Rosetta silent file (secondary structure, phi, psi, omega in degrees, C-alpha in Angstrom):
SEQUENCE: XXXXXXXXXXXXXXXXXXXXXXXXXXXXXXXXXXXXXXXXXXXXXXXXXXXXXXXXXXXXXXXXXXXXXXXXXXXXXXXXXXXXXXXXXXXXXXXXXXXXXXXXXXXXXXXXXXXXXXXXXXXXXXXXXXXXXXXXXXXXXXXXXXXXXXXXXXXXXXXXXXXXXXXXXXXXXXXXXXXXXXXXXXXXXXXXXXXXXXXXXXXXXXXXXXXXXXXXXXXXXXXXXXXXXXXXXXXXXXXXXXXXXX
SCORE:     score description
SCORE:     0.000 S_00000001
   1 L     0.000  -37.147  177.813   -0.004    0.001    0.008 S_00000001
   2 H   -65.069  -37.626  178.719    2.869    2.362    0.743 S_00000001
   3 H   -64.938  -45.383  179.089    4.332    1.633   -2.697 S_00000001
   4 H   -62.225  -41.116  178.747    1.007    2.318   -4.419 S_00000001
   5 H   -65.075  -41.908 -178.818    0.590    5.560   -2.497 S_00000001
   6 H   -65.671  -42.056  178.764    4.123    6.683   -3.290 S_00000001
   7 H   -61.247  -46.403  179.679    3.698    5.841   -7.012 S_00000001
   8 H   -59.552  -38.683  179.781    0.375    7.711   -7.095 S_00000001
   9 H   -66.791  -44.801 -179.210    2.024   10.744   -5.464 S_00000001
  10 H   -65.441  -42.244  177.938    4.945   10.740   -7.899 S_00000001
  11 H   -62.563  -40.570  179.013    2.627   10.386  -10.885 S_00000001
  12 H   -63.201  -42.437  177.298    0.489   13.233   -9.586 S_00000001
  13 H   -62.701  -41.618  179.268    3.558   15.472   -9.192 S_00000001
  14 H   -64.447  -43.281  178.617    4.674   14.557  -12.717 S_00000001
  15 H   -66.528  -40.701  176.745    1.261   15.277  -14.214 S_00000001
  16 H   -61.067  -42.095  177.334    1.041   18.582  -12.293 S_00000001
  17 H   -63.378  -39.885  178.464    4.487   19.606  -13.607 S_00000001
  18 H   -63.617  -40.192  179.317    3.448   18.720  -17.149 S_00000001
  19 H   -64.567  -33.172 -178.704    0.349   20.841  -16.816 S_00000001
  20 H   -82.739  -31.249 -170.272    2.351   23.789  -15.588 S_00000001
  21 H  -114.858  -22.034 -175.166    5.380   23.545  -17.944 S_00000001
  22 L   -67.031  144.717 -178.988    4.489   21.625  -21.109 S_00000001
  23 L   -82.834   61.381 -179.753    4.114   23.678  -24.302 S_00000001
  24 L  -104.966  166.245  173.023    0.516   22.638  -24.822 S_00000001
  25 L   -59.235  149.975 -175.588   -2.591   24.710  -25.558 S_00000001
  26 H   -60.423  -31.281  177.955   -3.898   26.328  -22.370 S_00000001
  27 H   -59.939  -45.707  179.673   -7.049   24.236  -22.500 S_00000001
  28 H   -66.535  -39.664 -178.543   -5.039   21.009  -22.251 S_00000001
  29 H   -64.198  -39.499  177.691   -2.827   22.468  -19.529 S_00000001
  30 H   -59.667  -48.076 -178.745   -5.857   23.363  -17.401 S_00000001
  31 H   -63.820  -43.904 -178.998   -7.242   19.833  -17.617 S_00000001
  32 H   -64.316  -39.410  177.277   -3.874   18.215  -16.974 S_00000001
  33 H   -61.679  -43.734  177.724   -3.260   20.478  -13.956 S_00000001
  34 H   -60.592  -42.077  178.834   -6.585   19.501  -12.434 S_00000001
  35 H   -62.462  -41.240 -179.375   -5.705   15.830  -12.913 S_00000001
  36 H   -62.660  -46.613  178.144   -2.324   16.356  -11.227 S_00000001
  37 H   -61.894  -41.007  179.748   -3.859   18.058   -8.196 S_00000001
  38 H   -63.077  -40.385 -179.878   -6.510   15.374   -7.992 S_00000001
  39 H   -67.455  -39.234  178.636   -3.938   12.544   -8.077 S_00000001
  40 H   -64.439  -45.082  177.967   -1.836   14.172   -5.323 S_00000001
  41 H   -60.999  -40.349  177.532   -4.976   14.548   -3.170 S_00000001
  42 H   -59.306  -42.834 -178.565   -5.863   10.921   -3.869 S_00000001
  43 H   -63.332  -44.271 -178.890   -2.422    9.787   -2.704 S_00000001
  44 H   -64.457  -45.351 -178.496   -2.600   11.755    0.539 S_00000001
  45 H   -69.926  -40.601  178.896   -6.114   10.567    1.415 S_00000001
  46 H   -65.294  -41.122  178.368   -5.439    6.967    0.374 S_00000001
  47 H   -59.292  -41.885  178.972   -2.210    6.910    2.359 S_00000001
  48 H   -67.291  -42.129 -177.971   -4.021    8.025    5.486 S_00000001
  49 H   -67.115  -41.735 -176.284   -6.874    5.517    4.924 S_00000001
  50 H   -83.132  -12.871 -177.105   -4.604    2.548    4.232 S_00000001
  51 L   -68.494  159.390  178.855   -2.123    3.257    6.965 S_00000001
  52 L   -88.644    4.786 -177.491   -2.124    1.168   10.124 S_00000001
  53 L   -71.458  149.376  178.475   -2.096    4.217   12.333 S_00000001
  54 L   -69.346  140.465  176.593   -4.857    4.736   14.872 S_00000001
  55 L   -75.730  107.224 -178.927   -7.530    7.293   13.940 S_00000001
  56 L   -84.284  156.010 -179.861   -7.029   10.028   16.492 S_00000001
  57 L   130.210  145.307  179.593   -9.823   12.381   17.477 S_00000001
  58 L   -88.802  113.431 -177.263  -12.659   12.546   19.975 S_00000001
  59 L  -104.035    2.376 -173.287  -15.734   11.045   18.285 S_00000001
  60 E   -96.226  139.627  175.499  -17.886   10.819   21.443 S_00000001
  61 E  -153.698  172.808  174.920  -20.718   13.176   22.319 S_00000001
  62 E  -121.312  132.115 -177.458  -24.091   13.289   24.068 S_00000001
  63 E  -143.538  117.459  175.621  -27.213   14.351   22.200 S_00000001
  64 L    56.494   39.455 -179.284  -30.791   14.351   23.462 S_00000001
  65 L    79.029    9.178  178.115  -30.208   11.755   26.149 S_00000001
  66 E  -118.091  151.808  174.014  -28.299    9.467   23.794 S_00000001
  67 E   -96.185  129.070 -172.496  -24.607    8.615   23.597 S_00000001
  68 E  -121.618  135.041  172.369  -23.205    9.178   20.125 S_00000001
  69 E  -122.684  113.204 -177.205  -19.975    7.935   18.517 S_00000001
  70 E   -81.471  149.975  174.887  -19.342    9.503   15.128 S_00000001
  71 L   -76.775  152.758  169.928  -17.621    7.735   12.254 S_00000001
  72 L   -62.489  129.165 -175.378  -14.276    8.911   10.861 S_00000001
  73 L   -91.222   -4.223 -174.605  -15.169   11.118    7.892 S_00000001
  74 H   -61.343  -43.551  177.512  -11.936   10.748    5.902 S_00000001
  75 H   -57.239  -37.856  178.149  -13.195    7.868    3.692 S_00000001
  76 H   -69.642  -39.305  175.390  -16.215    9.960    2.726 S_00000001
  77 H   -61.790  -38.861  179.310  -14.019   12.976    2.064 S_00000001
  78 H   -63.518  -43.313  176.994  -11.831   10.788   -0.126 S_00000001
  79 H   -61.874  -43.540  179.160  -14.828    9.615   -2.157 S_00000001
  80 H   -65.105  -39.652  178.908  -16.035   13.178   -2.554 S_00000001
  81 H   -64.207  -49.765 -179.003  -12.563   14.388   -3.571 S_00000001
  82 H   -60.521  -45.397  178.606  -12.064   11.647   -6.158 S_00000001
  83 H   -68.625  -32.528 -177.074  -15.524   12.125   -7.664 S_00000001
  84 H   -68.143  -48.451 -176.497  -15.153   15.891   -7.480 S_00000001
  85 H   -74.673  -31.544  177.751  -11.952   16.352   -9.494 S_00000001
  86 H   -70.269  -36.736  174.399  -12.897   13.729  -12.089 S_00000001
  87 H   -63.349  -40.968 -179.103  -16.305   15.440  -12.545 S_00000001
  88 H   -62.594  -45.964  179.080  -14.512   18.788  -12.866 S_00000001
  89 H   -59.719  -47.131 -178.115  -12.109   17.446  -15.520 S_00000001
  90 H   -63.931  -39.575 -178.385  -14.956   15.898  -17.505 S_00000001
  91 H   -68.281  -47.488 -179.115  -17.047   19.075  -17.244 S_00000001
  92 H   -62.310  -45.302  178.677  -14.196   21.394  -18.220 S_00000001
  93 H   -60.377  -42.074  178.234  -13.153   19.157  -21.105 S_00000001
  94 H   -63.980  -45.703  179.927  -16.700   18.963  -22.401 S_00000001
  95 H   -62.030  -42.235 -179.889  -17.186   22.731  -22.088 S_00000001
  96 H   -66.253  -39.005  176.840  -13.930   23.484  -23.851 S_00000001
  97 H   -63.377  -40.141  177.416  -14.792   21.126  -26.679 S_00000001
  98 H   -66.696  -41.458 -179.427  -18.172   22.743  -27.170 S_00000001
  99 H   -63.408  -31.294 -179.519  -16.591   26.211  -27.059 S_00000001
 100 L   -79.361   -5.148  178.125  -14.103   25.142  -29.724 S_00000001
 101 L   102.180   -7.734  179.356  -16.921   24.167  -32.067 S_00000001
 102 L   -91.317   64.506 -171.016  -16.706   20.390  -31.650 S_00000001
 103 H   -65.134  -51.314 -177.546  -20.167   20.160  -30.112 S_00000001
 104 H   -57.583  -59.450  179.687  -21.030   16.632  -31.207 S_00000001
 105 H   -59.793  -38.160 -179.859  -17.786   14.860  -30.302 S_00000001
 106 H   -62.556  -43.697 -179.209  -17.461   16.842  -27.066 S_00000001
 107 H   -68.599  -42.099 -176.449  -20.936   15.882  -25.868 S_00000001
 108 H   -67.565  -40.985 -175.850  -20.653   12.257  -26.974 S_00000001
 109 H   -86.802  -28.925 -173.989  -17.192   11.737  -25.405 S_00000001
 110 H  -100.416  -36.804 -173.420  -17.540   14.015  -22.360 S_00000001
 111 H   -62.468  -38.677  176.996  -21.152   14.050  -21.206 S_00000001
 112 H   -59.576  -37.091  179.623  -21.277   10.354  -20.155 S_00000001
 113 H   -73.223  -33.576  176.243  -18.298   10.893  -17.857 S_00000001
 114 H   -62.143  -43.538  178.993  -19.843   14.049  -16.394 S_00000001
 115 H   -67.429  -44.358 -177.800  -22.959   12.068  -15.537 S_00000001
 116 H   -59.791  -54.770 -178.260  -21.027    9.019  -14.293 S_00000001
 117 H   -71.398  -32.027 -179.231  -18.688   10.934  -11.954 S_00000001
 118 H   -65.186  -37.886  177.974  -21.366   13.454  -11.074 S_00000001
 119 H   -62.528  -43.533  177.816  -23.668   10.748   -9.689 S_00000001
 120 H   -62.719  -39.130  179.241  -20.890    9.472   -7.432 S_00000001
 121 H   -64.779  -40.853  178.099  -20.168   13.042   -6.324 S_00000001
 122 H   -62.420  -44.676  179.082  -23.837   13.592   -5.420 S_00000001
 123 H   -61.664  -41.109  179.784  -23.868   10.394   -3.378 S_00000001
 124 H   -63.903  -43.323  178.933  -20.672   11.422   -1.597 S_00000001
 125 H   -63.615  -41.146  177.109  -22.145   14.827   -0.810 S_00000001
 126 H   -62.208  -42.147  179.836  -25.335   13.242    0.527 S_00000001
 127 H   -63.703  -43.719  179.831  -23.352   10.879    2.757 S_00000001
 128 H   -66.240  -37.922 -178.462  -21.235   13.729    4.146 S_00000001
 129 H   -66.483  -34.429 -179.299  -24.255   15.940    4.782 S_00000001
 130 H   -93.121  -18.701  178.126  -26.036   13.355    6.883 S_00000001
 131 L    73.681  175.846  175.815  -22.893   11.902    8.492 S_00000001
 132 L  -137.300  135.120 -172.830  -22.387    8.445    9.932 S_00000001
 133 E  -164.159  158.515  172.385  -22.657    7.569   13.626 S_00000001
 134 E  -101.605  125.130 -179.160  -23.571    5.089   16.319 S_00000001
 135 E  -121.191  117.887  177.961  -26.437    6.318   18.499 S_00000001
 136 E  -112.873  119.210  168.754  -27.274    4.523   21.746 S_00000001
 137 L  -113.789 -173.702 -171.606  -30.310    5.497   23.786 S_00000001
 138 L   -79.865   -7.308 -179.708  -31.807    3.521   26.663 S_00000001
 139 L  -102.167  -39.182 -172.023  -34.230    1.618   24.418 S_00000001
 140 E  -154.514  167.471  175.456  -32.212    0.711   21.352 S_00000001
 141 E  -111.310  131.549 -178.781  -29.005    0.942   19.400 S_00000001
 142 E  -125.525  132.961  175.396  -29.071    2.703   16.012 S_00000001
 143 E  -119.881  123.480  168.906  -26.284    2.804   13.443 S_00000001
 144 E  -109.143  105.167  175.107  -26.356    5.199   10.497 S_00000001
 145 L   -87.636 -167.980 -178.356  -23.459    4.258    8.222 S_00000001
 146 L   -70.103  -26.171 -175.040  -22.649    5.980    4.947 S_00000001
 147 L  -118.791  -21.955 -173.761  -25.164    3.868    3.005 S_00000001
 148 E  -137.538  167.077  172.581  -27.616    2.255    5.447 S_00000001
 149 E  -134.923  124.924  179.038  -29.387    2.715    8.760 S_00000001
 150 E  -130.158  154.752 -174.936  -30.001   -0.227   11.085 S_00000001
 151 E  -152.199  145.848 -179.961  -31.461   -0.418   14.573 S_00000001
 152 E  -149.939  132.910  177.930  -32.102   -3.023   17.269 S_00000001
 153 E   -69.080  143.549 -179.561  -33.737   -2.848   20.710 S_00000001
 154 H   -57.868  -36.896 -175.441  -31.424   -3.697   23.603 S_00000001
 155 H   -68.020  -15.256  179.894  -33.873   -6.324   24.900 S_00000001
 156 H  -102.606    7.898 -179.007  -33.521   -8.252   21.633 S_00000001
 157 E   -83.954  125.479  178.005  -29.715   -8.309   21.598 S_00000001
 158 E   -86.958  -46.706  179.951  -28.305  -11.838   22.008 S_00000001
 159 E  -159.191  161.864  175.028  -24.614  -10.920   21.944 S_00000001
 160 E  -128.311  126.457 -174.189  -22.075   -8.304   20.910 S_00000001
 161 E  -154.674  155.568  171.857  -18.774   -9.541   19.471 S_00000001
 162 E   -66.013  148.385 -178.190  -15.977   -8.711   17.018 S_00000001
 163 E  -156.154  175.531  174.434  -16.591  -10.094   13.550 S_00000001
 164 E  -124.771  128.553 -179.641  -15.560   -9.686    9.912 S_00000001
 165 E  -139.357  127.328  179.555  -18.086   -8.540    7.312 S_00000001
 166 L    58.986   31.270  179.306  -17.351   -7.618    3.707 S_00000001
 167 L    79.384    7.527 -179.514  -13.632   -7.845    4.387 S_00000001
 168 E  -121.299  147.455  175.010  -13.765   -5.282    7.214 S_00000001
 169 E   -73.619  130.735 -178.445  -13.513   -5.765   10.974 S_00000001
 170 E  -132.379  159.077  167.314  -16.833   -4.903   12.627 S_00000001
 171 E   -98.956  108.169 -173.248  -18.429   -4.865   16.068 S_00000001
 172 E   -92.940  122.099  173.260  -21.468   -7.061   15.416 S_00000001
 173 E  -101.655  112.415 -166.691  -24.552   -6.519   17.549 S_00000001
 174 E  -113.212  127.438 -178.170  -26.550   -9.646   16.937 S_00000001
 175 E   -89.521  164.936  173.740  -30.229  -10.074   17.766 S_00000001
 176 L   -61.911  152.893 -177.679  -32.137  -13.207   18.700 S_00000001
 177 L   -57.106  -35.572 -176.483  -33.440  -15.236   15.756 S_00000001
 178 L   -93.396    7.197 -177.181  -37.019  -14.346   16.630 S_00000001
 179 L   -62.069  136.078 -178.508  -36.312  -10.695   17.286 S_00000001
 180 L  -114.239   -1.948 -175.667  -38.833   -8.387   15.661 S_00000001
 181 L   -85.346  -12.634 -177.572  -37.427   -4.990   16.736 S_00000001
 182 L   -65.488  136.323  173.304  -34.662   -4.901   14.105 S_00000001
 183 E  -131.209  148.810  178.669  -35.124   -2.295   11.387 S_00000001
 184 E  -155.028  141.928  178.087  -32.954   -1.573    8.406 S_00000001
 185 E  -151.609  153.619  172.132  -33.110    0.642    5.340 S_00000001
 186 E   -86.723  131.991 -176.179  -30.910    1.879    2.552 S_00000001
 187 L   -78.425  155.614 -176.836  -30.358    5.594    2.737 S_00000001
 188 L   -52.795  134.883  178.338  -31.222    7.899   -0.227 S_00000001
 189 L  -157.401  161.611 -179.891  -28.742    7.711   -3.091 S_00000001
 190 L  -110.237  -23.310  178.619  -28.602    8.242   -6.824 S_00000001
 191 L   -82.895  126.068 -177.088  -25.900    5.754   -7.845 S_00000001
 192 L   -69.434  120.534  178.339  -27.487    2.287   -8.330 S_00000001
 193 L  -160.402  159.744  177.215  -25.955   -0.144   -5.830 S_00000001
 194 L  -108.041  100.442 -179.854  -26.938   -2.753   -3.325 S_00000001
 195 L   -73.986  150.269 -174.493  -25.847   -1.746    0.187 S_00000001
 196 L   -77.096  123.459  173.282  -25.304   -4.536    2.700 S_00000001
 197 L  -133.703  124.011  179.481  -28.206   -5.205    5.100 S_00000001
 198 L  -119.931  107.487 -179.196  -28.293   -8.285    7.309 S_00000001
 199 L   -52.827  136.779  179.440  -31.565   -8.701    9.221 S_00000001
 200 L    84.955    1.449 -178.071  -31.015   -9.046   12.955 S_00000001
 201 E  -129.168  141.525  168.310  -27.543   -7.491   12.876 S_00000001
 202 E  -119.102  119.573 -173.396  -26.130   -4.033   13.483 S_00000001
 203 E  -114.053  112.111  179.331  -22.555   -3.874   12.209 S_00000001
 204 E   -94.357  123.043  176.991  -20.295   -1.056   13.410 S_00000001
 205 E   -65.100  110.948 -173.489  -17.164   -0.521   11.306 S_00000001
 206 L   -64.761  -33.088 -179.840  -14.496   -0.888   14.001 S_00000001
 207 L   -67.473  -34.241 -174.489  -11.934    1.144   12.049 S_00000001
 208 L   -72.809  -20.083 -177.892  -14.334    4.055   11.659 S_00000001
 209 L  -105.186   10.412  174.503  -14.851    4.519   15.400 S_00000001
 210 L   -63.338  147.356   10.242  -11.166    4.454   16.420 S_00000001
 211 L   -91.776   13.383 -173.321   -9.658    5.333   18.842 S_00000001
 212 L   -91.581    1.870 -169.735  -12.740    4.348   20.878 S_00000001
 213 H   -52.036  -56.033 -175.753  -13.179    0.856   19.374 S_00000001
 214 H   -63.684  -34.139 -179.530  -12.194   -1.405   22.334 S_00000001
 215 H   -76.368  -32.653  174.943  -14.127    0.682   24.840 S_00000001
 216 H   -63.958  -43.859  177.855  -17.181    0.826   22.569 S_00000001
 217 H   -58.642  -42.492 -179.818  -17.173   -2.933   22.341 S_00000001
 218 H   -64.819  -44.082 -177.757  -16.996   -3.190   26.131 S_00000001
 219 H   -72.832  -33.431  176.641  -19.814   -0.723   26.837 S_00000001
 220 H   -64.745  -39.766  177.346  -22.038   -2.228   24.159 S_00000001
 221 H   -63.980  -41.912  179.769  -21.566   -5.653   25.751 S_00000001
 222 H   -64.345  -45.862 -177.055  -22.412   -4.196   29.178 S_00000001
 223 H   -66.976  -33.648  179.667  -25.503   -2.365   27.957 S_00000001
 224 H   -74.459  -35.052 -174.737  -26.787   -5.433   26.092 S_00000001
 225 H   -84.708  -26.749 -172.623  -26.227   -7.786   29.026 S_00000001
 226 L  -134.322  106.059  179.493  -27.433   -5.650   31.954 S_00000001
 227 H   -55.911  -30.186 -179.802  -30.460   -3.339   31.699 S_00000001
 228 H   -65.265  -34.319 -178.780  -29.312   -1.550   34.862 S_00000001
 229 H   -67.688  -19.334 -178.422  -26.121   -0.473   33.176 S_00000001
 230 H   -70.966   -8.739  178.665  -28.097    1.371   30.493 S_00000001
 231 H   -65.358  -19.376 -179.899  -28.880    4.090   32.996 S_00000001
 232 H   -82.347  -11.602  179.501  -25.441    5.558   32.146 S_00000001
 233 L   -61.365  133.504 -179.837  -26.393    6.044   28.487 S_00000001
 234 L    80.681   14.359 -179.923  -26.522    9.721   27.662 S_00000001
 235 L  -119.474  171.739  176.301  -24.488   10.718   30.680 S_00000001
 236 H   -63.686  -29.649  179.749  -20.930   11.918   31.355 S_00000001
 237 H   -61.921  -42.649  178.833  -20.155    8.435   32.689 S_00000001
 238 H   -63.940  -43.412  179.390  -20.755    6.893   29.283 S_00000001
 239 H   -62.839  -42.699  179.022  -18.572    9.517   27.622 S_00000001
 240 H   -59.020  -44.921 -179.307  -15.799    8.928   30.211 S_00000001
 241 H   -64.605  -38.036 -179.597  -15.806    5.198   29.560 S_00000001
 242 H   -75.097  -17.328 -176.530  -15.627    5.682   25.780 S_00000001
 243 L  -100.573    9.270 -176.181  -12.794    8.171   26.055 S_00000001
 244 L   -62.430  -25.382  179.913  -10.436    6.033   28.078 S_00000001
 245 L  -101.204    0.671 -175.838   -8.236    5.422   25.029 S_00000001
 246 L   -82.878    0.000    0.000   -8.482    8.954   23.580 S_00000001
């Protein structure tokens, strides 16, 4: 991963230098410069996401009697950045082609990419605007990830344990087979895709809630196992427990 990040960074710097120094028409230099800046940004964001370093930052808060742990927003920023600069390049290239008189070829070659990347950009903006977080109140646990929202009542939780789902480490909150309190839905989006929903399960991306992951696992297990412990939900005690590693 370090090699891929380094190569991406070097390529981005090379493309940026070409856009600034090459004896090309200004239209081409503008597009190439945007690509260079985009690739450098990709390398920096990807390097941070792929690194093994702990995600620092206080993600714990209290809101309306609930304890909230927010997701790390860097992956969503990375998606928005990647979709943003590719949409910009496609839009500028199409506009320049139309301005130069090549209306037909510019629209045929450029417009599909504007739409393709633009849809991903809209989805990324929607995800960032609503955020992603774990919300625990005294009745139920609700997770709003970037693509889905799932919820399960504490009384229907059978166990809470580390697991692997879709190649990612998760904190799995698993309901009884006959549990009827589980709810799940795919959040509004424009790009056609099938987001993961597993009835009876709430899956918290353990990487996204670092550095609070081990303490979140412990308090979720406590709250699921002992109704009396849920009295601390939405209080400073819950925040203190979740911040022990921060």
